[in-house]
Gaussian input, Z-matrix of N, CA and C with variables (Angstrom, degrees):
# hf/3-21g

backbone

0 1
 N
 C     1     B1
 C     2     B2     1     A1
 N     3     B3     2     A2     1     D1
 C     4     B4     3     A3     2     D2
 C     5     B5     4     A4     3     D3
 N     6     B6     5     A5     4     D4
 C     7     B7     6     A6     5     D5
 C     8     B8     7     A7     6     D6
 N     9     B9     8     A8     7     D7
 C    10    B10     9     A9     8     D8
 C    11    B11    10    A10     9     D9
 N    12    B12    11    A11    10    D10
 C    13    B13    12    A12    11    D11
 C    14    B14    13    A13    12    D12
 N    15    B15    14    A14    13    D13
 C    16    B16    15    A15    14    D14
 C    17    B17    16    A16    15    D15
 N    18    B18    17    A17    16    D16
 C    19    B19    18    A18    17    D17
 C    20    B20    19    A19    18    D18
 N    21    B21    20    A20    19    D19
 C    22    B22    21    A21    20    D20
 C    23    B23    22    A22    21    D21
 N    24    B24    23    A23    22    D22
 C    25    B25    24    A24    23    D23
 C    26    B26    25    A25    24    D24
 N    27    B27    26    A26    25    D25
 C    28    B28    27    A27    26    D26
 C    29    B29    28    A28    27    D27
 N    30    B30    29    A29    28    D28
 C    31    B31    30    A30    29    D29
 C    32    B32    31    A31    30    D30
 N    33    B33    32    A32    31    D31
 C    34    B34    33    A33    32    D32
 C    35    B35    34    A34    33    D33
 N    36    B36    35    A35    34    D34
 C    37    B37    36    A36    35    D35
 C    38    B38    37    A37    36    D36
 N    39    B39    38    A38    37    D37
 C    40    B40    39    A39    38    D38
 C    41    B41    40    A40    39    D39
 N    42    B42    41    A41    40    D40
 C    43    B43    42    A42    41    D41
 C    44    B44    43    A43    42    D42
 N    45    B45    44    A44    43    D43
 C    46    B46    45    A45    44    D44
 C    47    B47    46    A46    45    D45
 N    48    B48    47    A47    46    D46
 C    49    B49    48    A48    47    D47
 C    50    B50    49    A49    48    D48
 N    51    B51    50    A50    49    D49
 C    52    B52    51    A51    50    D50
 C    53    B53    52    A52    51    D51
 N    54    B54    53    A53    52    D52
 C    55    B55    54    A54    53    D53
 C    56    B56    55    A55    54    D54
 N    57    B57    56    A56    55    D55
 C    58    B58    57    A57    56    D56
 C    59    B59    58    A58    57    D57
 N    60    B60    59    A59    58    D58
 C    61    B61    60    A60    59    D59
 C    62    B62    61    A61    60    D60
 N    63    B63    62    A62    61    D61
 C    64    B64    63    A63    62    D62
 C    65    B65    64    A64    63    D63
 N    66    B66    65    A65    64    D64
 C    67    B67    66    A66    65    D65
 C    68    B68    67    A67    66    D66
 N    69    B69    68    A68    67    D67
 C    70    B70    69    A69    68    D68
 C    71    B71    70    A70    69    D69
 N    72    B72    71    A71    70    D70
 C    73    B73    72    A72    71    D71
 C    74    B74    73    A73    72    D72
 N    75    B75    74    A74    73    D73
 C    76    B76    75    A75    74    D74
 C    77    B77    76    A76    75    D75
 N    78    B78    77    A77    76    D76
 C    79    B79    78    A78    77    D77
 C    80    B80    79    A79    78    D78
 N    81    B81    80    A80    79    D79
 C    82    B82    81    A81    80    D80
 C    83    B83    82    A82    81    D81
 N    84    B84    83    A83    82    D82
 C    85    B85    84    A84    83    D83
 C    86    B86    85    A85    84    D84
 N    87    B87    86    A86    85    D85
 C    88    B88    87    A87    86    D86
 C    89    B89    88    A88    87    D87
 N    90    B90    89    A89    88    D88
 C    91    B91    90    A90    89    D89
 C    92    B92    91    A91    90    D90
 N    93    B93    92    A92    91    D91
 C    94    B94    93    A93    92    D92
 C    95    B95    94    A94    93    D93
 N    96    B96    95    A95    94    D94
 C    97    B97    96    A96    95    D95
 C    98    B98    97    A97    96    D96
 N    99    B99    98    A98    97    D97
 C   100   B100    99    A99    98    D98
 C   101   B101   100   A100    99    D99
 N   102   B102   101   A101   100   D100
 C   103   B103   102   A102   101   D101
 C   104   B104   103   A103   102   D102
 N   105   B105   104   A104   103   D103
 C   106   B106   105   A105   104   D104
 C   107   B107   106   A106   105   D105
 N   108   B108   107   A107   106   D106
 C   109   B109   108   A108   107   D107
 C   110   B110   109   A109   108   D108
 N   111   B111   110   A110   109   D109
 C   112   B112   111   A111   110   D110
 C   113   B113   112   A112   111   D111
 N   114   B114   113   A113   112   D112
 C   115   B115   114   A114   113   D113
 C   116   B116   115   A115   114   D114
 N   117   B117   116   A116   115   D115
 C   118   B118   117   A117   116   D116
 C   119   B119   118   A118   117   D117
 N   120   B120   119   A119   118   D118
 C   121   B121   120   A120   119   D119
 C   122   B122   121   A121   120   D120
 N   123   B123   122   A122   121   D121
 C   124   B124   123   A123   122   D122
 C   125   B125   124   A124   123   D123
 N   126   B126   125   A125   124   D124
 C   127   B127   126   A126   125   D125
 C   128   B128   127   A127   126   D126
 N   129   B129   128   A128   127   D127
 C   130   B130   129   A129   128   D128
 C   131   B131   130   A130   129   D129
 N   132   B132   131   A131   130   D130
 C   133   B133   132   A132   131   D131
 C   134   B134   133   A133   132   D132
 N   135   B135   134   A134   133   D133
 C   136   B136   135   A135   134   D134
 C   137   B137   136   A136   135   D135
 N   138   B138   137   A137   136   D136
 C   139   B139   138   A138   137   D137
 C   140   B140   139   A139   138   D138
 N   141   B141   140   A140   139   D139
 C   142   B142   141   A141   140   D140
 C   143   B143   142   A142   141   D141
 N   144   B144   143   A143   142   D142
 C   145   B145   144   A144   143   D143
 C   146   B146   145   A145   144   D144
 N   147   B147   146   A146   145   D145
 C   148   B148   147   A147   146   D146
 C   149   B149   148   A148   147   D147
 N   150   B150   149   A149   148   D148
 C   151   B151   150   A150   149   D149
 C   152   B152   151   A151   150   D150
 N   153   B153   152   A152   151   D151
 C   154   B154   153   A153   152   D152
 C   155   B155   154   A154   153   D153
 N   156   B156   155   A155   154   D154
 C   157   B157   156   A156   155   D155
 C   158   B158   157   A157   156   D156
 N   159   B159   158   A158   157   D157
 C   160   B160   159   A159   158   D158
 C   161   B161   160   A160   159   D159
 N   162   B162   161   A161   160   D160
 C   163   B163   162   A162   161   D161
 C   164   B164   163   A163   162   D162
 N   165   B165   164   A164   163   D163
 C   166   B166   165   A165   164   D164
 C   167   B167   166   A166   165   D165
 N   168   B168   167   A167   166   D166
 C   169   B169   168   A168   167   D167
 C   170   B170   169   A169   168   D168
 N   171   B171   170   A170   169   D169
 C   172   B172   171   A171   170   D170
 C   173   B173   172   A172   171   D171
 N   174   B174   173   A173   172   D172
 C   175   B175   174   A174   173   D173
 C   176   B176   175   A175   174   D174
 N   177   B177   176   A176   175   D175
 C   178   B178   177   A177   176   D176
 C   179   B179   178   A178   177   D177
 N   180   B180   179   A179   178   D178
 C   181   B181   180   A180   179   D179
 C   182   B182   181   A181   180   D180
 N   183   B183   182   A182   181   D181
 C   184   B184   183   A183   182   D182
 C   185   B185   184   A184   183   D183
 N   186   B186   185   A185   184   D184
 C   187   B187   186   A186   185   D185
 C   188   B188   187   A187   186   D186
 N   189   B189   188   A188   187   D187
 C   190   B190   189   A189   188   D188
 C   191   B191   190   A190   189   D189
 N   192   B192   191   A191   190   D190
 C   193   B193   192   A192   191   D191
 C   194   B194   193   A193   192   D192
 N   195   B195   194   A194   193   D193
 C   196   B196   195   A195   194   D194
 C   197   B197   196   A196   195   D195
 N   198   B198   197   A197   196   D196
 C   199   B199   198   A198   197   D197
 C   200   B200   199   A199   198   D198
 N   201   B201   200   A200   199   D199
 C   202   B202   201   A201   200   D200
 C   203   B203   202   A202   201   D201
 N   204   B204   203   A203   202   D202
 C   205   B205   204   A204   203   D203
 C   206   B206   205   A205   204   D204
 N   207   B207   206   A206   205   D205
 C   208   B208   207   A207   206   D206
 C   209   B209   208   A208   207   D207

   B1=1.4400
   B2=1.5323
   B3=1.3091
   B4=1.4677
   B5=1.5084
   B6=1.3366
   B7=1.4696
   B8=1.5289
   B9=1.3290
   B10=1.4706
   B11=1.5362
   B12=1.3272
   B13=1.4534
   B14=1.5148
   B15=1.3386
   B16=1.4648
   B17=1.5201
   B18=1.3305
   B19=1.4802
   B20=1.5273
   B21=1.3301
   B22=1.4747
   B23=1.5358
   B24=1.3183
   B25=1.4655
   B26=1.5160
   B27=1.3275
   B28=1.4724
   B29=1.5348
   B30=1.3295
   B31=1.4587
   B32=1.5240
   B33=1.3172
   B34=1.4684
   B35=1.5208
   B36=1.3264
   B37=1.4650
   B38=1.5327
   B39=1.3316
   B40=1.4625
   B41=1.5160
   B42=1.3283
   B43=1.4675
   B44=1.4998
   B45=1.3292
   B46=1.4606
   B47=1.5261
   B48=1.3370
   B49=1.4725
   B50=1.5158
   B51=1.3159
   B52=1.4801
   B53=1.5237
   B54=1.2892
   B55=1.4541
   B56=1.5170
   B57=1.2947
   B58=1.4543
   B59=1.5019
   B60=1.3196
   B61=1.4566
   B62=1.5175
   B63=1.3226
   B64=1.4738
   B65=1.5314
   B66=1.3132
   B67=1.4495
   B68=1.5073
   B69=1.3103
   B70=1.4627
   B71=1.5281
   B72=1.3135
   B73=1.4789
   B74=1.5143
   B75=1.3216
   B76=1.4608
   B77=1.5102
   B78=1.3087
   B79=1.4585
   B80=1.5114
   B81=1.3233
   B82=1.4721
   B83=1.5257
   B84=1.3092
   B85=1.4677
   B86=1.5257
   B87=1.3288
   B88=1.4725
   B89=1.5119
   B90=1.3390
   B91=1.4383
   B92=1.5392
   B93=1.3274
   B94=1.4755
   B95=1.5133
   B96=1.3394
   B97=1.4612
   B98=1.5126
   B99=1.3422
   B100=1.4636
   B101=1.5356
   B102=1.3213
   B103=1.4762
   B104=1.5119
   B105=1.3359
   B106=1.4707
   B107=1.5269
   B108=1.3006
   B109=1.4671
   B110=1.5159
   B111=1.3316
   B112=1.4620
   B113=1.5261
   B114=1.3053
   B115=1.4528
   B116=1.5251
   B117=1.3051
   B118=1.4593
   B119=1.5137
   B120=1.3322
   B121=1.4637
   B122=1.5183
   B123=1.3199
   B124=1.4486
   B125=1.5420
   B126=1.3044
   B127=1.4545
   B128=1.5146
   B129=1.3139
   B130=1.4552
   B131=1.5213
   B132=1.3325
   B133=1.4664
   B134=1.5265
   B135=1.3137
   B136=1.4713
   B137=1.5363
   B138=1.3132
   B139=1.4590
   B140=1.5211
   B141=1.3097
   B142=1.4618
   B143=1.5212
   B144=1.3274
   B145=1.4594
   B146=1.5305
   B147=1.3316
   B148=1.4597
   B149=1.5303
   B150=1.3386
   B151=1.4553
   B152=1.5289
   B153=1.3287
   B154=1.4542
   B155=1.5211
   B156=1.3262
   B157=1.4579
   B158=1.5012
   B159=1.3390
   B160=1.4592
   B161=1.5218
   B162=1.3365
   B163=1.4482
   B164=1.5236
   B165=1.3286
   B166=1.4545
   B167=1.5154
   B168=1.3365
   B169=1.4696
   B170=1.5122
   B171=1.3201
   B172=1.4578
   B173=1.5318
   B174=1.3002
   B175=1.4751
   B176=1.5182
   B177=1.3121
   B178=1.4605
   B179=1.5348
   B180=1.3357
   B181=1.4664
   B182=1.5345
   B183=1.3157
   B184=1.4597
   B185=1.5187
   B186=1.3338
   B187=1.4689
   B188=1.5314
   B189=1.3173
   B190=1.4497
   B191=1.5336
   B192=1.3249
   B193=1.4691
   B194=1.5315
   B195=1.3001
   B196=1.4512
   B197=1.5120
   B198=1.3147
   B199=1.4670
   B200=1.5238
   B201=1.3160
   B202=1.4793
   B203=1.5146
   B204=1.3415
   B205=1.4531
   B206=1.5233
   B207=1.3272
   B208=1.4770
   B209=1.4977
   A1=110.59
   A2=116.18
   A3=118.79
   A4=112.13
   A5=115.93
   A6=120.69
   A7=110.31
   A8=115.85
   A9=120.14
   A10=110.07
   A11=116.80
   A12=120.25
   A13=113.07
   A14=116.88
   A15=120.16
   A16=111.05
   A17=116.51
   A18=120.00
   A19=109.75
   A20=116.93
   A21=120.30
   A22=111.07
   A23=116.99
   A24=120.08
   A25=110.82
   A26=116.45
   A27=120.63
   A28=109.87
   A29=117.84
   A30=120.88
   A31=110.94
   A32=117.16
   A33=120.89
   A34=112.03
   A35=117.29
   A36=120.78
   A37=111.28
   A38=116.18
   A39=119.50
   A40=111.99
   A41=117.02
   A42=120.63
   A43=111.49
   A44=117.64
   A45=120.68
   A46=110.95
   A47=117.41
   A48=120.48
   A49=111.58
   A50=117.18
   A51=121.17
   A52=113.77
   A53=118.94
   A54=121.49
   A55=114.75
   A56=118.29
   A57=121.42
   A58=112.76
   A59=115.07
   A60=121.74
   A61=108.46
   A62=115.55
   A63=120.04
   A64=108.90
   A65=114.96
   A66=119.91
   A67=110.25
   A68=116.70
   A69=122.66
   A70=108.62
   A71=115.54
   A72=119.54
   A73=108.67
   A74=115.22
   A75=121.34
   A76=109.19
   A77=114.73
   A78=120.63
   A79=109.59
   A80=114.32
   A81=119.34
   A82=108.52
   A83=116.90
   A84=122.41
   A85=109.27
   A86=116.25
   A87=121.79
   A88=108.43
   A89=116.97
   A90=121.92
   A91=107.17
   A92=116.77
   A93=122.80
   A94=109.60
   A95=115.41
   A96=119.51
   A97=110.68
   A98=117.46
   A99=119.17
   A100=112.44
   A101=117.96
   A102=121.29
   A103=109.45
   A104=114.89
   A105=120.23
   A106=108.70
   A107=114.32
   A108=120.19
   A109=107.21
   A110=115.31
   A111=120.95
   A112=109.55
   A113=114.73
   A114=121.33
   A115=108.67
   A116=116.13
   A117=122.01
   A118=108.50
   A119=115.49
   A120=119.98
   A121=109.48
   A122=115.22
   A123=120.50
   A124=107.74
   A125=115.36
   A126=120.66
   A127=109.44
   A128=115.63
   A129=121.92
   A130=109.65
   A131=115.31
   A132=121.14
   A133=105.47
   A134=117.60
   A135=119.34
   A136=111.50
   A137=115.89
   A138=121.92
   A139=107.51
   A140=117.84
   A141=119.71
   A142=110.05
   A143=117.66
   A144=120.90
   A145=113.27
   A146=117.36
   A147=120.26
   A148=110.78
   A149=116.90
   A150=120.57
   A151=110.76
   A152=116.95
   A153=121.00
   A154=111.33
   A155=116.50
   A156=121.01
   A157=112.99
   A158=116.28
   A159=119.93
   A160=110.72
   A161=117.73
   A162=120.53
   A163=110.84
   A164=117.09
   A165=121.32
   A166=111.98
   A167=117.61
   A168=121.23
   A169=111.21
   A170=118.29
   A171=121.33
   A172=111.45
   A173=116.70
   A174=120.67
   A175=110.97
   A176=117.20
   A177=120.91
   A178=109.80
   A179=116.86
   A180=120.70
   A181=111.08
   A182=117.69
   A183=120.44
   A184=111.37
   A185=117.26
   A186=119.62
   A187=110.05
   A188=117.02
   A189=120.81
   A190=110.65
   A191=117.51
   A192=120.54
   A193=111.12
   A194=118.14
   A195=120.82
   A196=112.22
   A197=117.58
   A198=121.80
   A199=111.57
   A200=115.98
   A201=120.13
   A202=110.11
   A203=115.91
   A204=120.61
   A205=109.12
   A206=118.11
   A207=121.10
   A208=112.61
   D1=-32.96
   D2=179.96
   D3=-63.73
   D4=-40.47
   D5=-178.31
   D6=-64.49
   D7=-45.07
   D8=178.28
   D9=-63.48
   D10=-38.89
   D11=177.70
   D12=-63.23
   D13=-42.85
   D14=177.18
   D15=-64.28
   D16=-40.73
   D17=178.87
   D18=-61.51
   D19=-44.12
   D20=179.72
   D21=-64.30
   D22=-37.95
   D23=178.21
   D24=-62.65
   D25=-45.63
   D26=-179.44
   D27=-64.60
   D28=-45.67
   D29=179.34
   D30=-62.89
   D31=-40.88
   D32=179.03
   D33=-64.28
   D34=-42.21
   D35=178.25
   D36=-65.37
   D37=-43.16
   D38=178.65
   D39=-63.88
   D40=-38.03
   D41=178.08
   D42=-66.48
   D43=-36.67
   D44=179.16
   D45=-73.67
   D46=-37.44
   D47=-178.10
   D48=-73.54
   D49=-50.07
   D50=-174.17
   D51=-89.77
   D52=-25.72
   D53=178.65
   D54=75.48
   D55=7.16
   D56=-179.92
   D57=163.30
   D58=179.39
   D59=178.73
   D60=-111.39
   D61=126.88
   D62=179.19
   D63=-109.50
   D64=140.02
   D65=175.45
   D66=-145.41
   D67=162.10
   D68=-178.06
   D69=-112.54
   D70=136.46
   D71=177.37
   D72=-127.31
   D73=146.40
   D74=175.61
   D75=-110.40
   D76=133.04
   D77=-179.64
   D78=-126.53
   D79=137.50
   D80=177.69
   D81=-77.67
   D82=122.04
   D83=-176.88
   D84=-94.41
   D85=-49.50
   D86=-177.38
   D87=-129.51
   D88=135.66
   D89=177.48
   D90=-135.82
   D91=92.89
   D92=179.19
   D93=-115.68
   D94=78.32
   D95=179.93
   D96=64.82
   D97=-119.78
   D98=-177.61
   D99=-76.47
   D100=-11.58
   D101=-179.96
   D102=-95.54
   D103=119.44
   D104=177.79
   D105=-128.99
   D106=136.44
   D107=177.80
   D108=-122.00
   D109=127.62
   D110=178.71
   D111=-118.44
   D112=153.61
   D113=177.97
   D114=-123.06
   D115=136.70
   D116=177.87
   D117=-103.00
   D118=127.76
   D119=-179.21
   D120=-127.25
   D121=137.04
   D122=174.24
   D123=-91.94
   D124=128.69
   D125=179.97
   D126=-119.36
   D127=155.74
   D128=-175.07
   D129=-132.37
   D130=132.71
   D131=172.64
   D132=-107.82
   D133=105.36
   D134=-176.40
   D135=-72.17
   D136=140.71
   D137=173.92
   D138=-117.02
   D139=126.39
   D140=-179.87
   D141=-67.50
   D142=145.10
   D143=-179.83
   D144=-59.47
   D145=-28.45
   D146=179.48
   D147=-64.64
   D148=-35.06
   D149=178.47
   D150=-65.89
   D151=-40.82
   D152=176.92
   D153=-64.45
   D154=-41.17
   D155=178.02
   D156=-64.49
   D157=-40.67
   D158=178.95
   D159=-66.51
   D160=-41.60
   D161=178.29
   D162=-64.17
   D163=-39.81
   D164=178.57
   D165=-63.66
   D166=-47.24
   D167=178.51
   D168=-64.33
   D169=-42.49
   D170=178.29
   D171=-62.86
   D172=-39.54
   D173=178.63
   D174=-64.62
   D175=-44.47
   D176=178.48
   D177=-62.68
   D178=-41.58
   D179=178.86
   D180=-62.28
   D181=-41.21
   D182=179.62
   D183=-67.13
   D184=-39.64
   D185=179.56
   D186=-66.10
   D187=-41.80
   D188=178.78
   D189=-66.89
   D190=-41.35
   D191=179.32
   D192=-68.30
   D193=-32.93
   D194=177.75
   D195=-72.96
   D196=-21.95
   D197=-178.88
   D198=-78.52
   D199=-34.31
   D200=-178.29
   D201=-83.79
   D202=109.34
   D203=176.95
   D204=-124.17
   D205=135.26
   D206=-178.33
   D207=-71.72

């Protein structure tokens, strides 16, 4: 449970700091035999801040729950 809690804390912090996931994709624009033209585009998958906060709180709860053993 501690490992999952730490992972959720890291993911929650990254979601709050960056606000989303950015990635780059290459697309073929023109393909005329030996001549090929590609375009590189940066795309963004937005993550709402509430999702980062929920992941952060859940991660802290799992770490605390994993610490308490009878």
